[in-house]
Every structure is written in structure tokens, then in C-alpha cells.
C-alpha positions in Angstrom: 8.5 71.9 -39.8 8.9 71.1 -36.1 11.6 68.7 -34.6 11.3 65.7 -33.5 8.4 63.3 -33.4 6.0 64.9 -31.7 4.4 68.7 -32.2 3.7 70.9 -29.1 0.3 73.0 -29.4 1.0 75.2 -27.0 0.5 78.5 -27.0 0.5 78.5 -31.2 -2.1 80.6 -31.8 -2.5 83.5 -29.1 -3.4 86.3 -30.1 -3.1 89.6 -28.0 -5.2 92.9 -28.7 -3.2 95.8 -29.3 -3.8 98.6 -26.8 -5.2 100.7 -29.9 -7.3 98.4 -31.2 -9.2 98.4 -26.9 -9.4 102.3 -26.6 -11.1 102.3 -29.9 -13.6 99.6 -28.3 -13.8 101.9 -25.4 -14.7 104.9 -27.8 -17.3 103.2 -29.8 -19.0 101.8 -26.0 -19.2 105.3 -25.2 -20.8 107.1 -28.4 -23.6 104.3 -28.2 -24.3 105.4 -24.6 -24.3 108.5 -25.4 -26.6 108.4 -28.9 -28.7 106.3 -26.8 -29.0 108.7 -23.8 -29.4 111.9 -26.7 -31.8 109.5 -28.9 -34.8 108.7 -25.4 -34.8 112.3 -24.6 -35.7 113.5 -28.3 -36.9 110.9 -29.9 -37.4 106.9 -29.3 -38.3 105.6 -32.6 -36.0 107.1 -34.8 -33.0 106.6 -32.5 -34.2 103.1 -32.1 -34.1 102.5 -35.6 -30.8 103.8 -35.9 -29.5 102.2 -33.5 -30.3 98.8 -35.0 -29.5 99.8 -38.5 -25.8 100.6 -36.5 -25.6 97.5 -34.6 -26.2 95.2 -37.7 -23.1 97.6 -39.4 -21.2 97.1 -37.1 -22.0 93.3 -36.3 -21.4 92.7 -40.0 -18.3 95.2 -40.4 -16.4 94.3 -37.3 -15.0 91.3 -38.7 -13.9 93.7 -42.0 -12.8 95.8 -39.7 -10.8 93.6 -37.5 -9.0 92.2 -40.5 -8.3 95.5 -42.5 -6.8 96.9 -39.1 -4.9 94.3 -38.3 -3.9 94.4 -42.5 -2.9 98.1 -41.4 -1.2 97.6 -38.0 2.2 95.8 -37.7 2.1 93.4 -34.8 3.9 93.4 -31.3 6.2 95.8 -30.8 7.0 96.6 -34.5 3.2 98.4 -34.1 4.9 100.7 -31.1 8.6 101.2 -32.4 9.5 102.2 -36.0 12.5 100.9 -37.4 13.2 101.0 -40.7 15.2 98.4 -41.9 17.4 98.9 -45.3 17.6 95.3 -45.9 13.5 94.8 -45.7 12.7 94.8 -49.2 8.8 96.5 -49.7 6.3 95.1 -52.3 6.0 97.7 -55.1 2.9 99.5 -55.6 0.9 97.1 -58.7 0.1 100.0 -61.3 -3.2 99.3 -63.1 -3.0 100.1 -66.8 -5.3 102.6 -67.1 -3.1 104.6 -64.7 -0.1 103.6 -66.3 -2.0 104.4 -69.7 -3.1 108.6 -68.4 0.7 108.8 -67.3 2.3 108.2 -70.3 -0.4 109.8 -72.2 0.6 113.3 -70.4 3.8 113.2 -71.5 5.0 116.0 -69.3 7.8 113.9 -67.4 10.6 111.5 -69.5 10.2 107.9 -68.3 13.2 107.3 -65.6 16.0 104.9 -67.5 18.3 102.5 -65.9 21.8 102.6 -66.0 21.9 100.1 -68.3 19.6 101.8 -71.0 21.0 105.4 -70.3 24.6 103.6 -71.4 22.7 101.8 -74.6 21.2 105.3 -75.9 24.3 106.9 -75.2 25.6 104.5 -77.7 23.4 104.0 -80.1 23.8 108.1 -80.6 27.6 108.2 -80.5 27.4 105.6 -83.1 24.9 107.4 -85.0 26.8 110.6 -84.5 29.8 108.7 -86.0 28.6 107.3 -89.6 27.3 110.7 -89.9 30.8 112.3 -89.6 32.0 109.5 -91.3 29.6 110.0 -94.3 31.2 113.7 -94.7 34.5 112.1 -94.4 35.3 114.2 -91.2 36.8 110.9 -89.2 40.5 110.5 -89.4 39.0 106.5 -90.7 37.7 108.3 -93.2 40.1 110.2 -94.3 42.3 107.0 -94.6 39.7 105.2 -96.4 39.7 108.4 -99.2 43.6 108.9 -98.9 43.4 104.5 -99.7 40.5 105.0 -102.4 42.7 107.4 -104.6 45.6 105.2 -104.6 43.0 102.5 -106.0 42.0 104.5 -107.8 45.2 105.7 -109.7 46.4 102.1 -109.4 43.0 101.3 -112.0 43.5 103.9 -114.0 47.3 103.1 -114.7 46.1 99.4 -115.4 43.3 100.5 -118.1 45.9 102.8 -119.6 48.5 100.0 -119.4 45.9 97.4 -121.1 45.3 99.8 -123.5 48.6 100.7 -124.8 49.6 96.4 -124.9 46.5 96.6 -126.9 47.3 99.2 -129.6 51.1 97.5 -129.9 48.8 93.5 -130.5 47.0 95.2 -133.1 50.2 97.0 -134.2 52.3 94.1 -134.9 48.8 92.1 -136.2 48.7 94.4 -139.0 52.6 94.1 -139.6 52.3 90.2 -139.8 49.8 90.5 -142.5 
């Protein structure tokens, strides 16, 4: 929004033609003249029909051409001086679904992963490897767990033997009382 109460409209919609556009228009005009001269010498009828068709296509296509040329060319000094600005964010070309499916179907390239994705995959692989070694009993933690389990089994076996001994003693005392 402009500052102030009144808006100045002067110079707002100025359009300067590029040197390249003027050069292209000049070349087109020279080609028309050359075709006209060649056409009059050889065949007047066929050349006039071609000229009319080309003029119609140029008239309908001139607006489209100028719009497409403006899109492709940089305006102002940017067209003359090519500068790479590291801060300029360029739009990524949108991939079509068919193109993506064809690329993935080829399978020749592995998909490029981001750093986080790679780290996540490495973490998952390391975890799976650790679980495999742990199941085989080759890790320190697995050895400690197995030692702890052996001690617990020994205590349970001793407790079971003690209970059996107590049970037998109770049965003996019960038999002696009768």
C-alpha cells in the first residue's frame, strides 16, 4: 500500500522492450520481405496463401509468444547480468505421478534419504542386530541376565527341596501322633 493520502500513478505501468525482442522483430520483418520477394518471382498464388496463413498464426500467436518470452527472460538488468544469488529460493519442479512411478519402477537408483531418515534406519538396524545377539546370549547384558536366572533357578530349587523336606517332616510327625 502506498503511504499518504494520494496515490501517484505516473510511471507505474512502464514497459521497456528488450534489445533481444527488437532484434527478433526486425529479423521477422526481413524474413517476410524476403519471402514476399521470392514468392512473387516463383508463384504469386501459393505464396499469398502461405503469407495469409502465417500472418493469421502470427497475430494469434504474437500475444502468446510475448507472454512466454517474458516468462523465460529475466526483466531489467537481470537479463543482461547473470548473477547467482545463494539466498534466492528456487521453486522445485513438481514431479508428475506417472514420472515418479516410472522412476521408482526402474529401481536402478536407491532413493536418496535425508540425514534424519538415514540415522533412523541405522538405529533400527543396530537395534535389530542387538536383539539378535541378545537372543543368542552374546551380549554383556544377556550374560548378566543368564547368570541372574541361574542364581534364581538355584534358589528356587533349594526352596523347593526345603519345602519337600518340611512336608516330609510334617508327615512323619503326623504319623507319630497317631
